[in-house]
N, C-alpha and C positions, 0 to 999 in steps of 0.2 A: 707434475706440479699442479695441473688442473684439479685433480681429485682432492688435493689438500685445501684448495680454495673453499670447497663445500663445507669443510669443518668450521670456517669462519662464520658462515651463515647459520649453520646448526648451533654453533656456540652462542651467537648473538640471540637466536631464538630462545635457547635455554636460559641464558642470563636474563633476558627480557621477561620470560615467564616467571622466573624466581624473584625478580625485582618487583613484580606486581603483587607478590604475596608479602608477608610481614618480614621477610628476610631483608636485612640492610645491604642490598646490592645495588650498584649503579649501572644500569644498562646504558646510560648516556656515555659513560667513559669508554665502554666497549664499542659502542656505535661510532664515536669520534675516532677511536683507534683504528677501526676497520676502514673508515673513510680516509684516514691518513695513509693507510696501506693501499689505497686506490682500489678497494673492492667496488663492485657495481652499486652505486647509490640506490637504485630502485629495488634491487634485491635486498639490500640492507634495510631499506624502509619497510619492505614487505615482511622480512624476517622479524624485525624488532616489533612492528605493529601487531603482527599475528601472535607472537609469543606473549607480549604484554597484555593483549586483549584476552587471550585464553587464561592467563594468570588472574586477571581482574574478574573474569567470569567464575573462576574457581572460588574467589572470595564471595561472590554473590551466592554460589551454591552452598558454601559453608554457612553463610548467614541463613539461607533457606532451611537448613537443617534445624535451626533453632525453633523454639516454640513461643508463640505470642503469649501464652499463658504464663510464661516465666516472668514477663514484665509485670503482669498483674500481681503475681505471687511474691516476687522478690523486691520489686520496686514500688509496690502498693499503688499502682496506677489503675484507675477503674477501667473495666473492659470497654465501656462505651467510649471513653476518650481514646483508647487504643484503636477502636474501630474507625473513629473519625479520622485519625491520623493515617491509618492504613488506606482509607478511601482516597484521601488527598494524594498520598504517595503513589498509589497504584498507577495512575496515568501521568499526572503532572510531575510528580517527584521523580519518576523514572528517568526524566531528562537530566537529572543531576548526575547520572552515570557518566556524562560527558567529562565531568571534573575528576573522574577517578585517576587521571594522569597526574594529579597534584601530589607532591611529596607528603608523606605522613597521613594526611586526611583522606587521600584517595582510596586507600585500602579500607578505611572505616566506612566511607560512602558506599562502596560496593557491598560490603558485609551488611550494612544497615538496609540497603535496598533489598537484599535477599531475605533478610529477617522479616521485613515488612511486606514481602511478597509483591514487590513492584512488578509491573508489566514486563515480562521477560523479553518480548520483541523490542520494545522501546529501550530497555536497558542495553540489550545487545548492540543495537544500532548506535545509540548515544555513546556508549563506552568505546566502541570501535572507532568512531569519528574523533573522540577525544584523544585516544591513543595515537591515531594517525596524525592528528594535529600536532601533538607533542614532537613527534619525530620529523615532521615536515619543518617545523620551526627550528629544530636542531640542525637539520640538513641545510636550511637557509643560512643559519648563523655560521655554520662551518664554511660554506661556500663564499660568504661575504664578510669574513673577518677572522674567525678562529684559525683557519688554516694558515693565515699569514703570521700568526703568533707562535705557531709550533716550529720547533727547530727543523 
């Protein structure tokens, strides 16, 4: 029976990774289901956070593959304006990665930060903390209310 428990953690990691991409998957539902099945909360927190963070960084790297020149060419934005925005985003804007846990816009934030070449170290740390925050709040909500509503 013990070996089957690992599949729950691997499954949560996989779902969390996919949920951080553009796929419409809810890692929260799987997280709550596994908490209800009395899986180890800390291992669930680790699996979900790690998978979601790696998925978010995948969005960053996909954005990084884009070319700044495309904005100038296709959206007719002057290169000087792009450079000013890029300089602002490089350090200060990189902290926006914390909000990559938000539904719908989170994926876009990660992609945009990659496209604008935001500071990778700050993006990594901010994004990881944001993803961790999301699952800590969910764990807290489960322990202080949601589990009492479940059958």
